[in-house]
C-alpha positions as CSV (number, residue, x, y, z in Angstrom):
1,M,22.0,61.2,-5.0
2,T,25.1,61.7,-3.2
3,E,27.9,61.7,-5.9
4,F,25.2,64.0,-7.9
5,T,25.7,66.5,-5.4
6,T,29.7,66.7,-4.7
7,I,30.0,66.1,-8.6
8,F,27.9,69.6,-9.0
9,W,29.9,71.1,-5.8
10,S,33.6,70.7,-7.2
11,L,32.4,71.6,-10.9
12,L,29.8,74.6,-9.8
13,V,32.5,76.2,-7.7
14,P,35.6,76.6,-10.1
15,S,33.0,78.0,-12.9
16,I,31.7,81.2,-10.2
17,V,35.3,81.8,-9.2
18,V,36.5,81.9,-12.9
19,F,33.2,84.3,-13.5
20,V,33.9,86.2,-11.5
21,Y,37.4,87.1,-12.3
22,A,37.0,87.2,-15.9
23,D,34.2,89.8,-14.6
24,I,36.6,92.1,-13.0
25,A,39.4,91.5,-14.5
26,M,37.7,92.7,-17.7
27,K,35.8,95.7,-15.5
28,I,39.5,97.2,-14.6
29,R,40.5,96.9,-18.0
30,V,37.8,98.5,-19.8
31,N,37.6,100.8,-16.8
32,D,41.3,101.9,-17.3
33,R,40.5,102.6,-21.0
34,L,37.6,104.6,-21.2
35,P,37.0,108.7,-20.3
36,A,35.3,108.7,-16.2
37,K,31.8,110.1,-17.1
38,E,32.5,106.6,-19.2
39,R,33.6,103.6,-16.8
40,Y,31.3,101.5,-15.6
41,S,30.6,101.6,-12.1
42,W,31.4,98.7,-9.9
43,A,27.9,98.2,-8.5
44,S,26.5,98.1,-12.2
45,R,25.7,93.7,-13.4
46,N,26.0,94.1,-16.9
47,S,29.1,92.4,-17.3
48,W,27.5,91.2,-21.0
49,A,28.3,94.7,-22.1
50,V,30.9,95.1,-19.9
51,A,32.8,92.3,-21.9
52,R,31.0,93.3,-25.7
53,K,34.2,96.7,-24.3
54,Y,36.8,94.5,-23.5
55,R,36.3,93.2,-26.8
56,E,36.9,96.3,-28.2
57,F,39.7,97.0,-26.4
58,Y,41.5,93.4,-26.7
59,P,40.1,91.6,-30.0
60,N,42.4,88.6,-29.6
61,S,41.7,88.6,-25.8
62,Y,39.9,84.6,-24.5
63,L,38.7,86.6,-21.5
64,P,35.0,87.3,-22.6
65,L,34.9,83.9,-23.9
66,I,36.1,81.8,-20.9
67,G,33.3,84.6,-18.5
68,K,31.0,83.6,-21.0
69,C,31.1,80.0,-20.6
70,S,31.9,79.3,-16.8
71,F,28.0,81.7,-16.7
72,L,26.6,79.5,-19.2
73,L,28.4,76.1,-17.1
74,C,27.0,77.8,-14.2
75,T,23.0,77.8,-16.0
76,L,23.2,74.0,-16.7
77,L,24.1,72.8,-13.4
78,G,21.5,74.9,-11.8
79,A,19.1,73.3,-14.1
80,A,20.4,70.2,-13.7
81,F,20.4,70.3,-10.1
82,A,17.0,71.8,-9.9
83,V,15.6,68.2,-12.1
84,N,17.6,66.1,-10.4
85,T,16.2,67.3,-6.9
86,L,12.2,67.4,-9.0
87,W,13.2,64.2,-10.2
Protein backbone atom coordinates (compact mmCIF):
# COMPACT_ATOMS: atom_id res chain seq x y z
CA MET A 1 0.00 0.00 0.00
CA THR A 2 2.87 2.39 0.69
CA GLU A 3 4.25 2.20 -2.85
CA PHE A 4 0.84 2.84 -4.36
CA THR A 5 0.27 5.84 -2.09
CA THR A 6 3.62 7.33 -3.05
CA ILE A 7 2.92 6.85 -6.75
CA PHE A 8 -0.59 8.23 -6.30
CA TRP A 9 0.58 11.47 -4.67
CA SER A 10 3.52 11.91 -7.04
CA LEU A 11 1.10 11.81 -9.99
CA LEU A 12 -1.88 13.58 -8.45
CA VAL A 13 -0.22 16.76 -7.22
CA PRO A 14 1.42 17.71 -10.55
CA SER A 15 -1.78 16.95 -12.46
CA ILE A 16 -3.79 19.21 -10.14
CA VAL A 17 -1.22 21.98 -10.57
CA VAL A 18 -1.36 21.63 -14.36
CA PHE A 19 -5.17 21.66 -14.36
CA VAL A 20 -5.36 24.80 -12.20
CA TYR A 21 -2.67 26.54 -14.25
CA ALA A 22 -4.42 25.72 -17.53
CA ASP A 23 -7.75 26.94 -16.18
CA ILE A 24 -6.32 30.23 -14.92
CA ALA A 25 -4.28 30.86 -18.07
CA MET A 26 -7.26 30.23 -20.33
CA LYS A 27 -9.54 32.43 -18.21
CA ILE A 28 -7.05 35.32 -18.31
CA ARG A 29 -6.63 35.15 -22.07
CA VAL A 30 -10.37 34.75 -22.75
CA ASN A 31 -11.34 37.60 -20.42
CA ASP A 32 -8.86 39.89 -22.21
CA ARG A 33 -10.67 39.34 -25.50
CA LEU A 34 -14.28 39.42 -24.26
CA PRO A 35 -16.34 42.57 -23.72
CA ALA A 36 -16.83 43.61 -20.08
CA LYS A 37 -20.39 42.22 -19.85
CA GLU A 38 -19.45 38.76 -21.12
CA ARG A 39 -16.34 38.13 -19.01
CA TYR A 40 -16.15 35.15 -16.72
CA SER A 41 -15.92 35.89 -13.01
CA TRP A 42 -12.97 34.58 -11.05
CA ALA A 43 -15.31 32.70 -8.70
CA SER A 44 -16.84 30.85 -11.66
CA ARG A 45 -16.07 27.13 -11.72
CA ASN A 46 -17.22 26.62 -15.31
CA SER A 47 -13.87 25.65 -16.81
CA TRP A 48 -15.41 23.70 -19.69
CA ALA A 49 -17.18 26.85 -21.00
CA VAL A 50 -13.92 28.78 -20.70
CA ALA A 51 -12.12 26.01 -22.61
CA ARG A 52 -14.74 26.10 -25.39
CA LYS A 53 -14.46 29.88 -25.71
CA TYR A 54 -10.66 29.64 -25.58
CA ARG A 55 -10.73 27.10 -28.41
CA GLU A 56 -12.79 29.57 -30.48
CA PHE A 57 -10.25 32.34 -29.96
CA TYR A 58 -7.11 30.18 -30.21
CA PRO A 59 -7.92 27.13 -32.38
CA ASN A 60 -4.31 25.85 -32.61
CA SER A 61 -3.62 25.86 -28.86
CA TYR A 62 -3.12 22.67 -26.86
CA LEU A 63 -4.04 24.26 -23.53
CA PRO A 64 -7.71 23.06 -23.47
CA LEU A 65 -6.57 19.51 -24.25
CA ILE A 66 -3.91 19.62 -21.54
CA GLY A 67 -6.47 20.88 -19.03
CA LYS A 68 -8.95 18.16 -19.94
CA CYS A 69 -6.34 15.40 -19.81
CA SER A 70 -5.04 16.51 -16.42
CA PHE A 71 -8.61 16.62 -15.07
CA LEU A 72 -9.26 13.09 -16.34
CA LEU A 73 -5.98 11.91 -14.82
CA CYS A 74 -7.02 13.37 -11.44
CA THR A 75 -10.39 11.63 -11.70
CA LEU A 76 -8.88 8.27 -12.64
CA LEU A 77 -6.25 8.48 -9.91
CA GLY A 78 -8.91 9.32 -7.34
CA ALA A 79 -11.03 6.38 -8.44
CA ALA A 80 -8.02 4.05 -8.33
CA PHE A 81 -7.11 5.27 -4.85
CA ALA A 82 -10.70 4.79 -3.64
CA VAL A 83 -10.81 1.24 -5.03
CA ASN A 84 -7.44 0.44 -3.49
CA THR A 85 -8.51 1.82 -0.12
CA LEU A 86 -11.80 -0.10 -0.10
CA TRP A 87 -10.20 -3.30 -1.39
